[in-house]
Structures are given as C-alpha cells and as structure tokens.
C-alpha positions as CSV (number, residue, x, y, z in Angstrom):
1,M,45.6,28.9,10.2
2,T,48.1,30.5,7.8
3,R,50.8,30.5,10.5
4,L,50.3,26.7,11.0
5,L,50.6,26.0,7.3
6,V,53.8,28.0,7.0
7,T,55.3,26.2,10.0
8,A,54.3,22.7,8.6
9,A,55.9,23.6,5.2
10,A,59.1,24.8,6.9
11,V,59.4,21.6,8.9
12,G,58.8,19.6,5.8
13,L,61.6,21.4,3.9
14,A,64.0,21.2,6.8
15,A,63.5,17.4,7.0
16,G,63.9,17.0,3.3
17,V,60.3,15.9,2.8
18,A,58.6,16.8,-0.4
19,T,55.6,19.2,0.2
20,A,52.6,19.9,-2.0
21,P,52.9,23.0,-4.2
22,A,51.2,26.0,-2.6
23,D,48.8,26.3,-5.5
24,A,47.8,22.6,-5.5
25,A,44.1,22.2,-6.1
26,P,42.0,21.1,-3.1
27,K,40.5,17.7,-3.1
28,A,37.1,17.7,-4.8
29,P,34.1,16.9,-2.6
30,S,33.0,13.3,-3.0
31,P,29.9,11.2,-2.2
32,G,29.4,9.9,1.3
33,A,29.5,6.1,1.4
34,A,26.2,4.3,1.0
35,G,27.0,2.1,3.9
36,I,28.8,2.5,7.2
37,G,30.9,-0.6,6.7
38,D,29.1,-3.4,8.5
39,A,30.1,-6.8,7.3
40,Y,26.7,-8.3,7.8
41,Y,24.6,-5.4,6.4
42,P,26.7,-3.5,3.9
43,L,24.1,-0.8,3.1
44,D,23.1,-0.1,6.7
45,G,24.2,3.3,7.9
46,N,26.0,5.8,5.8
47,G,29.3,7.7,5.5
48,G,30.2,11.4,5.4
49,Y,28.3,12.8,8.4
50,D,27.5,12.2,12.0
51,V,24.0,12.7,13.5
52,G,23.5,14.7,16.7
53,H,19.7,14.7,17.0
54,Y,16.5,13.6,15.4
55,D,13.3,15.6,15.7
56,I,10.5,13.3,14.4
57,R,7.1,15.0,14.1
58,L,4.5,12.9,12.4
59,S,0.8,12.0,12.2
60,Y,-0.5,8.4,12.0
61,R,-3.9,7.6,10.6
62,P,-4.5,3.9,11.2
63,A,-7.4,3.5,8.8
64,G,-5.1,3.9,5.8
65,D,-1.8,3.0,7.5
66,E,-0.8,6.6,6.6
67,L,2.3,8.1,8.2
68,S,3.0,11.7,7.4
69,G,5.0,14.7,8.6
70,T,8.7,15.7,8.9
71,T,11.9,14.4,10.4
72,T,14.5,17.0,11.1
73,I,18.1,15.8,11.4
74,T,20.9,17.8,12.8
75,A,24.3,16.5,11.9
76,K,27.9,17.5,11.0
77,A,29.7,16.7,7.8
78,T,32.8,14.5,8.4
79,Q,34.1,15.0,4.9
80,D,33.7,17.3,1.9
81,L,30.4,16.0,0.5
82,S,29.0,16.2,-3.0
83,R,26.1,14.0,-1.9
84,F,25.1,11.7,1.0
85,N,22.6,9.0,1.8
86,L,20.0,8.4,4.4
87,D,18.4,5.0,5.2
88,F,14.7,5.3,4.3
89,L,11.9,3.5,2.5
90,L,9.0,5.9,2.3
91,K,8.0,8.3,-0.4
92,V,9.5,11.7,0.2
93,S,7.8,14.9,-1.0
94,T,10.3,17.6,-0.1
95,L,13.9,17.6,1.3
96,R,16.0,20.6,2.4
97,V,19.6,20.8,3.5
98,N,20.3,24.0,5.5
99,N,17.1,25.5,4.3
100,V,17.9,25.0,0.6
101,P,15.9,22.5,-1.5
102,A,18.0,19.5,-2.4
103,K,17.6,16.9,-5.1
104,F,16.8,13.4,-3.8
105,A,16.1,9.9,-5.0
106,T,15.0,6.7,-3.2
107,D,16.0,3.2,-4.2
108,G,15.8,0.1,-2.1
109,G,16.0,1.8,1.2
110,E,18.7,4.3,0.2
111,L,17.6,7.9,0.1
112,T,20.3,9.7,-1.9
113,V,20.5,13.5,-1.2
114,T,22.3,15.9,-3.5
115,P,22.6,19.4,-1.9
116,A,22.3,22.5,-4.1
117,K,26.1,23.0,-3.5
118,P,28.8,20.8,-2.0
119,I,29.1,20.6,1.8
120,A,32.4,21.3,3.4
121,K,33.8,19.1,6.1
122,G,32.9,20.3,9.5
123,T,29.7,22.0,8.3
124,N,26.7,21.8,10.6
125,L,23.7,20.2,8.7
126,T,20.0,20.7,9.2
127,I,18.2,18.1,7.0
128,V,14.4,18.4,6.8
129,V,12.6,15.5,5.2
130,T,8.9,15.7,4.5
131,Y,7.0,12.5,3.7
132,D,3.5,10.8,3.4
133,D,3.2,7.1,2.8
134,S,2.1,3.7,4.0
135,P,4.9,1.8,5.8
136,G,3.2,-1.5,5.5
137,K,3.9,-2.0,1.8
138,Y,7.7,-1.9,2.0
139,K,10.3,-4.7,2.5
140,L,14.0,-4.4,3.3
141,Y,16.3,-7.5,3.3
142,G,13.2,-9.4,2.3
143,F,11.0,-8.7,5.2
144,N,8.6,-6.0,6.5
145,A,9.4,-4.8,10.0
146,W,6.3,-2.5,10.3
147,K,3.6,-4.4,12.2
148,R,-0.1,-3.7,12.3
149,T,-2.0,-4.8,15.4
150,A,-5.5,-6.2,15.8
151,D,-6.7,-3.0,17.4
152,G,-5.8,-1.0,14.2
153,G,-2.6,0.4,15.6
154,A,1.0,-0.2,14.6
155,L,4.3,-1.2,16.1
156,A,7.7,0.1,14.8
157,T,10.0,-2.2,16.9
158,D,12.4,-4.7,15.4
159,E,16.1,-5.6,15.1
160,P,18.5,-5.0,13.4
161,Q,16.4,-2.6,11.2
162,I,13.2,-0.7,11.9
163,A,14.0,3.0,11.4
164,P,13.7,3.0,7.5
165,W,10.0,2.3,7.9
166,W,9.2,5.4,9.8
167,F,12.0,8.0,9.9
168,P,15.1,8.7,7.7
169,S,18.3,8.1,9.5
170,N,21.9,6.9,9.6
171,D,20.7,3.5,10.6
172,H,23.5,1.8,12.5
173,P,24.5,1.6,16.1
174,L,27.8,3.3,15.3
175,D,25.9,6.6,15.0
176,K,23.8,7.3,18.0
177,A,21.8,10.5,18.7
178,T,19.3,12.1,20.9
179,F,15.6,12.1,19.9
180,D,12.4,14.1,20.1
181,V,9.5,12.0,18.9
182,S,6.1,13.7,18.5
183,I,3.3,11.6,17.0
184,A,-0.4,12.5,16.5
185,A,-2.9,9.7,16.4
186,P,-6.7,9.3,16.8
187,K,-7.9,10.3,20.3
188,D,-8.7,6.7,21.3
189,F,-5.2,5.6,20.6
190,A,-2.1,5.9,22.9
191,V,1.3,6.6,21.5
192,L,4.5,5.5,23.2
193,S,8.2,5.9,22.4
194,N,11.4,6.2,24.4
195,G,12.7,8.4,27.2
196,T,10.6,10.8,29.2
197,F,7.0,11.9,28.5
198,A,6.9,15.5,27.3
199,G,3.1,15.9,27.4
200,K,0.2,15.6,24.9
201,S,-2.2,18.0,23.3
202,T,-5.5,17.7,21.3
203,Q,-5.4,18.9,17.7
204,G,-8.2,20.3,15.8
205,N,-8.4,17.4,13.3
206,G,-9.4,14.8,15.9
207,L,-5.9,13.7,16.6
208,V,-4.0,13.8,19.9
209,R,-0.3,14.5,19.8
210,W,2.0,12.6,22.2
211,N,5.6,13.8,22.8
212,W,8.6,11.8,24.0
213,R,12.2,12.8,24.5
214,S,15.4,10.7,24.7
215,A,18.2,12.8,26.3
216,K,20.9,10.1,26.2
217,P,22.5,8.8,23.0
218,Q,20.3,6.3,21.4
219,G,20.6,3.9,18.5
220,T,18.1,4.0,15.7
221,Y,16.9,0.4,16.1
222,E,16.4,1.0,19.8
223,T,14.0,3.8,19.0
224,S,10.4,2.6,19.0
225,L,6.9,3.7,18.0
226,V,3.9,2.1,19.5
227,V,0.4,3.2,18.5
228,G,-2.7,1.5,19.7
229,K,-5.2,0.9,22.4
230,Y,-3.1,0.6,25.6
231,Q,-3.6,1.3,29.2
232,V,-0.7,3.6,30.0
233,N,0.5,4.0,33.5
234,F,2.7,7.0,34.6
235,Q,4.5,6.2,37.8
236,T,7.7,7.1,39.6
237,A,10.3,4.5,40.4
238,P,11.9,4.3,43.9
239,N,15.0,6.1,42.5
240,G,12.8,9.1,41.3
241,Q,12.9,8.3,37.6
242,P,9.7,8.2,35.5
243,F,8.4,4.7,35.2
244,V,6.0,4.3,32.3
245,T,4.3,1.0,31.4
246,A,1.6,0.2,28.9
247,Y,-0.5,-2.9,28.3
248,G,-2.6,-3.7,25.2
249,A,-6.3,-3.7,25.7
250,D,-6.4,-7.1,23.9
251,L,-3.9,-9.0,26.0
252,A,-4.7,-12.6,26.7
253,N,-2.6,-12.5,29.9
254,P,-2.8,-9.0,31.3
255,D,-2.3,-10.0,35.0
256,Q,0.7,-12.2,34.2
257,A,2.2,-9.4,32.1
258,R,1.8,-6.9,34.9
259,A,3.2,-9.3,37.5
260,S,6.3,-9.3,35.4
261,V,6.9,-5.9,33.9
262,E,5.8,-3.9,37.0
263,R,8.9,-5.4,38.7
264,T,11.2,-3.5,36.4
265,P,12.4,-1.0,39.0
266,E,13.4,-4.0,41.3
267,I,15.1,-5.7,38.4
268,L,17.0,-2.6,37.4
269,E,18.1,-2.1,41.1
270,F,19.5,-5.6,41.1
271,E,21.2,-5.3,37.7
272,S,22.8,-2.0,38.8
273,T,24.6,-3.9,41.5
274,Q,26.0,-6.3,38.9
275,F,26.7,-4.0,35.9
276,G,27.1,-0.5,37.4
277,P,24.7,2.5,37.6
278,Y,21.6,2.4,35.3
279,P,22.7,4.5,32.3
280,F,19.4,6.2,31.3
281,E,16.8,8.7,32.5
282,A,13.6,6.7,32.5
283,Q,12.4,3.1,32.7
284,G,9.3,1.0,31.9
285,G,7.9,-1.5,29.4
286,V,5.2,-2.1,26.8
287,V,3.3,-5.4,26.4
288,S,1.5,-5.9,23.1
289,T,0.0,-8.5,20.9
290,G,1.1,-8.8,17.2
291,L,4.8,-8.8,18.1
292,G,6.1,-12.4,18.7
293,F,9.3,-11.4,20.5
294,A,10.7,-8.9,23.0
295,L,13.1,-6.1,22.2
296,E,15.4,-3.8,24.2
297,N,14.0,-0.5,23.2
298,Q,16.0,2.1,25.1
299,T,14.3,2.9,28.5
300,R,11.1,1.1,27.5
301,P,11.5,-2.5,26.2
302,T,8.6,-4.0,24.2
303,F,7.3,-7.5,25.1
304,S,5.1,-9.9,23.2
305,D,2.1,-11.1,25.2
306,D,3.3,-14.6,24.3
307,F,5.9,-14.5,27.0
308,F,3.2,-14.6,29.7
309,T,1.0,-17.5,28.5
310,D,2.3,-19.8,31.2
311,G,2.3,-17.2,34.0
312,S,4.6,-14.4,34.9
313,D,8.1,-14.3,33.3
314,T,10.5,-11.9,35.1
315,Y,13.4,-13.6,33.2
316,V,12.5,-11.9,29.9
317,V,12.2,-8.6,31.8
318,A,15.7,-9.2,33.3
319,H,17.0,-10.0,29.8
320,E,15.7,-7.0,28.0
321,N,16.7,-4.6,30.8
322,A,20.2,-6.0,30.9
323,H,20.4,-4.8,27.3
324,Q,20.1,-1.3,28.6
325,W,23.7,-1.7,29.6
326,F,24.7,-4.4,27.0
327,G,23.3,-3.3,23.6
328,D,21.8,0.1,24.3
329,S,24.4,2.1,26.3
330,V,27.3,0.0,25.0
331,S,26.3,-1.0,21.5
332,V,27.9,-3.3,19.0
333,A,30.4,-1.7,16.7
334,G,29.2,-4.1,14.0
335,W,26.5,-6.7,14.0
336,R,29.1,-9.5,14.0
337,N,29.6,-8.6,17.7
338,I,26.0,-9.6,18.6
339,W,27.3,-11.8,21.5
340,L,28.1,-8.6,23.4
341,N,24.3,-8.0,23.4
342,E,22.6,-11.4,23.6
343,G,25.2,-13.5,25.5
344,F,25.3,-10.9,28.3
345,A,21.5,-10.4,28.5
346,S,21.0,-14.2,28.7
347,Y,23.7,-14.4,31.4
348,A,21.8,-11.7,33.3
349,E,18.8,-14.1,33.5
350,T,21.0,-16.6,35.3
351,L,22.2,-13.8,37.7
352,W,18.5,-13.0,38.3
353,S,18.0,-16.6,39.1
354,E,20.6,-16.3,41.8
355,Y,18.8,-13.3,43.2
356,L,15.5,-15.2,43.3
357,G,17.1,-18.3,44.9
358,E,16.0,-20.5,41.9
359,G,19.5,-21.7,41.0
360,T,22.9,-20.1,40.7
361,A,24.4,-18.9,37.4
362,A,26.9,-21.7,37.7
363,E,24.1,-24.3,38.1
364,V,22.0,-23.0,35.3
365,N,24.8,-22.7,32.8
366,Q,26.3,-26.1,33.8
367,Y,22.9,-27.8,33.4
368,A,22.5,-26.2,29.9
369,Y,25.9,-27.5,28.9
370,D,25.2,-31.0,30.2
371,S,21.7,-31.2,28.6
372,I,22.7,-30.4,25.0
373,P,24.3,-33.4,23.3
374,A,27.6,-33.0,21.6
375,D,26.1,-33.9,18.2
376,D,23.4,-31.2,18.4
377,P,23.7,-28.6,15.6
378,F,23.5,-26.0,18.4
379,W,27.3,-26.5,18.9
380,Q,28.1,-25.7,15.3
381,V,27.1,-22.0,15.5
382,L,29.9,-19.6,16.5
383,P,28.5,-17.0,18.9
384,G,31.5,-14.7,18.2
385,D,30.7,-14.6,14.4
386,P,27.5,-16.4,13.7
387,G,26.8,-14.8,10.3
388,P,23.7,-12.8,9.5
389,D,21.5,-15.9,9.1
390,N,22.4,-17.1,12.6
391,Q,22.7,-13.8,14.3
392,F,19.9,-14.6,16.7
393,D,20.5,-18.3,16.9
394,D,19.9,-20.0,20.3
395,A,23.6,-20.6,20.6
396,V,24.3,-16.9,20.6
397,Y,22.1,-16.6,23.7
398,T,22.7,-19.9,25.6
399,R,26.2,-20.8,24.6
400,G,27.0,-17.1,24.8
401,A,25.9,-17.1,28.5
402,M,28.0,-20.2,29.1
403,A,31.0,-18.4,27.8
404,L,30.6,-15.7,30.4
405,Q,30.2,-18.3,33.1
406,A,33.5,-19.9,31.8
407,L,35.1,-16.4,32.1
408,R,33.8,-16.0,35.7
409,T,35.2,-19.4,36.6
410,A,38.6,-18.5,35.1
411,V,39.0,-15.1,36.7
412,G,36.9,-15.3,39.9
413,D,33.9,-13.3,41.0
414,A,35.8,-10.2,42.0
415,D,37.5,-9.7,38.7
416,F,34.5,-10.9,36.7
417,F,32.2,-8.2,38.0
418,K,35.0,-5.7,37.8
419,I,35.3,-6.5,34.1
420,L,31.6,-6.0,33.5
421,K,31.4,-2.7,35.4
422,K,34.5,-1.4,33.7
423,W,33.2,-2.3,30.3
424,T,29.9,-0.5,30.9
425,K,31.6,2.5,32.4
426,T,34.4,3.1,30.0
427,R,32.3,2.5,26.9
428,Q,29.1,4.2,28.1
429,Y,27.0,5.6,25.2
430,G,29.6,4.2,22.8
431,N,30.4,1.0,21.0
432,G,32.6,-2.0,21.3
433,T,33.9,-5.2,19.7
434,I,34.5,-8.7,21.1
435,E,38.2,-8.2,20.7
436,Q,38.1,-5.1,22.9
437,F,36.1,-6.9,25.6
438,V,38.7,-9.8,25.5
439,G,41.5,-7.2,25.9
440,L,39.7,-5.6,28.8
441,A,39.2,-8.9,30.5
442,E,42.9,-9.8,30.2
443,N,43.9,-6.4,31.4
444,V,41.7,-6.5,34.5
445,S,42.4,-10.1,35.4
446,G,46.1,-10.2,34.4
447,K,45.4,-13.6,32.8
448,P,45.7,-14.9,29.2
449,L,42.1,-15.5,28.1
450,Q,42.3,-15.7,24.3
451,S,42.2,-19.5,24.3
452,L,39.0,-19.5,26.5
453,F,37.2,-17.0,24.2
454,T,38.4,-18.9,21.1
455,T,37.0,-22.1,22.5
456,W,33.6,-20.8,23.6
457,L,32.9,-18.2,20.8
458,F,34.9,-19.1,17.7
459,T,35.2,-22.9,17.7
460,A,32.6,-25.3,16.3
461,G,31.7,-28.2,18.5
462,K,30.9,-28.7,22.2
463,P,33.8,-27.5,24.4
464,A,35.5,-30.5,26.1
465,V,35.3,-28.8,29.5
466,G,32.1,-27.2,30.8
467,P,31.6,-23.6,32.0
468,N,32.5,-24.4,35.6
469,G,35.8,-26.1,34.9
470,A,37.1,-29.7,34.7
471,S,36.5,-30.6,38.3
472,V,32.7,-30.1,38.2
473,S,30.5,-33.2,37.8
474,K,27.4,-33.1,35.8
475,A,24.4,-31.3,37.3
476,L,21.9,-34.1,37.8
477,V,19.0,-32.0,38.8
478,A,17.8,-29.0,36.9
479,P,17.8,-25.7,38.8
480,K,14.3,-24.4,39.4
481,S,14.8,-21.5,36.9
482,F,16.2,-23.6,34.1
483,A,13.0,-24.5,32.2
484,K,11.8,-20.9,32.3
485,I,15.1,-19.4,31.2
486,R,15.5,-22.0,28.4
487,A,12.0,-21.4,27.1
488,T,12.5,-17.6,27.3
489,D,15.8,-17.7,25.5
490,R,14.4,-20.0,22.8
491,K,11.5,-17.6,22.2
492,L,13.9,-14.6,22.0
493,A,16.2,-16.5,19.7
494,A,13.3,-17.5,17.4
495,A,12.8,-13.9,16.4
496,G,15.6,-11.9,18.0
497,G,15.4,-9.7,21.1
C-alpha cells in the first residue's frame, strides 16, 4: 500500500499535478444515506452498505399478532460510516453491530443505527436486530401491507414494500441477498417462504419451526411469509427441482386453483424456451384468501383465490412465473422501470396463449389495441414512467405488452427472442433500466428503435399504428384467450402483481 501511494505521488509531481499533503486529515466518517435514490420512493433502501445475507429467525403467535425473534444481517460497508439506516417499522429491543451494542432509533419506517465506533469502508458487518411487536398496527406510505387471514394466520406479501413489516432490511431491488427464513408457529399452522424447504422441528412451547433457504440473490419485496392453515404438497418437478405448492383450507375454488398452479412445471418449461434457462433452484405456488392479487414471490408466487372464481386460470400462473426472469432475476434498477416487470409478464401471457393454441401474441395484442378507443384514459398513462400513483395501472401491463409486440414486429422473431434471452442472461441476478434494454435491442437487431419505444412507452395517446404494423387490418374476432387475459391483467393491475 505504501509503495502504491509513493508511486501515485511521484506520478502527480512529474505531471505537474498538485497532490494532497502527506499529513492531510482523512475524510471523517459520515452517515449512510437514508434512501438508496429511487425517484418514486425516496426513503426506500439505504446507502453506505451492501447486504450479503439475511438470517431471519422468528416466532409468530397469531392470537396476538405477535412477531418476535431476531434478524441477523451480514453486509459490507461501502463507505466510512458514522451511522446507517435499515428499513423497519417494528419495535426493536436490542441491536448489535459486530457483537457490540449500538444505539438505535425508529421513525416512520427508518431504523437509524449508530455503532459504538465508526465503521471503516470495506468492513464486514454482522447486524443483529431483536424485536417483538404486532405488525398489523403499522402503516407505511399510508397503507398496511401486513395481512391477517380468516384462519387466524398472516400474509407478508406485497409490492413495492413488505419487508419493513417483518424484517429489517435494505429494502430496494438494487440490494439483493440470500436468505434463511426460520419461523415458528402453532402446530396446526403451516409456514411457507421462498426457496428450498430445510425441514421443520417441534419446539417445547407448542410451536413448530419451519425452515426455508433461498440460495440465489433475492429482493426484499420478493421475500414472502405465509402462515396459516394450508395443505402443503412437497413434490419434485420433471427437471428434478423441489416443487412446493400450498392451498388454503378455506379456498372457495380449490379444484380450480389446483388445475392452474399444479401446471407450474409445464409453464416454466415453456417459458424457458422463450426466455432462457429458469434462474432459480425451486418452484411452486401458494393460493390464499385474504390477498386480492397475485405476486411474483421468488420461486413461489402467491395467488389470490379470486383468480379462480370462473374456473382455472393458467394465464395468471404464466404471468407470475414470467416474473421469475423479468422482475426477480433481472430486477428494476428503480421503480420507474416497472414496465420491465409488468409489460414482459403480460406479454408472457400472450406467448402462453400461442402455446395453448388460443390465439397468437400478435392476435391478442392487436385485438387489445383495436378494442380500446383512442379517447380512453388508458392511453394517457406512460408505461415507461407512469409515476408512483399509476405504477400498476392497466396500461403498464396491457400497453406494455403491446410495446413488446411492436418490437417483435420491428425486429422479427429471431432477433426478438435473442434480445429477451440475452437480457435475462447478461443481467441475471442483477438489475436493469428501460434505457439499457433499448440499447440491447438496438445492438442485437442493428436497427434504430428509439422512436418505437418513445411512441409506445413515453408518449401519451393511442399510437397511430398498431403493434403489428401499418399493413394489418383490425382483428374482427377476439382470440379465445383474450377475455381471460384481459380479466387477469385488470385484476393484477387493480392491486399490483
């Protein structure tokens, strides 16, 4: 290190560049930012450290909505830190940083941690947070994401935020980590989370502890907790992966739900041919009451029973599992880029329609374009930057899918699917922006595409030309899949998912 410093100084002098005095005082440690820099949610995430792993070990007692235990976070400081923040709502009893008690204060979802002494950049951190509280009494951004179910259980599944209700975190897709989730609950309750099942054991206090492990990088909002009375099925998919499904005991449509979610391995096999190899170590799904939407929880999406009131719905299963590539493996760099999640997952529904022989993606997207009048407010939302209030608007889903069909028309099938597969491969377990996707599409196809994306994603009003180009006449007959896909996307858009 000394040798490098001397060399750098010598080079600076030789070039006539002023150098800092040898005895200059080092820069003082400073607080990590209270937000990671997201334009839509300024206080989501934090600065100054990068998380590697979460070890969440809790007990949940449904009678009092009491969640207690510890979360251990391993991380690395990315700057010299005088203090740092975690995103968390619950009451903390103790907090240690590298085994030393630290001062802490919670305010509006920000848990501010002041270590006993400053943390140097590059230091490995072990942060242990102990807490005991009732998640159901807290709100963030004006809503409560912690859901109680009729069977007395609870659901921690929501988007864009859910982690602050049950574990302290760096709550933004830019900071992914691996997870161990260990939850004890009454013996007549099942507990589900992400990844692979790591066993369960009976505790002396009448609780049974369930253990789950996510070995691939995972976003905090994609990390779920499901506690309740479920029939849990442990199976093996044809590719040898664990395939775990769970169905609430109080479902109104259990057979219809099973006829949909049990086809997950088939759907993932098909989507792998379109998007590239499945990026995770397990697969499955959970169907519950008390939810009202579906969400792409990594390896194990959660579905509301509402999706199956009119019979089976494999389109919602195709949508949420497409998110395993578009949203979970390749996550948004900021929530403004939500089209990279929802437009792609909705387009996957139209690809699934092709697979089923119920209408091609071209037919479904053309019919959607033709059936929505130009004066409909639908066309005023910009999928490429909808704003936080319209982040899950129908247009982000349906117009977002049309944009991909327009891209497919412009570049041809070969380059279109090459673009999708290259995106998921080169950014696997990372993040991306719309601008980066546009750049990739232009690079692969060799065509200028900025005008196309500007028209479909960033310009208010109905595009003058439909997603299949100017030569295509209106689709006079709705594809067989259209009504189901449209209804599914509207349900998803109504609450996000």
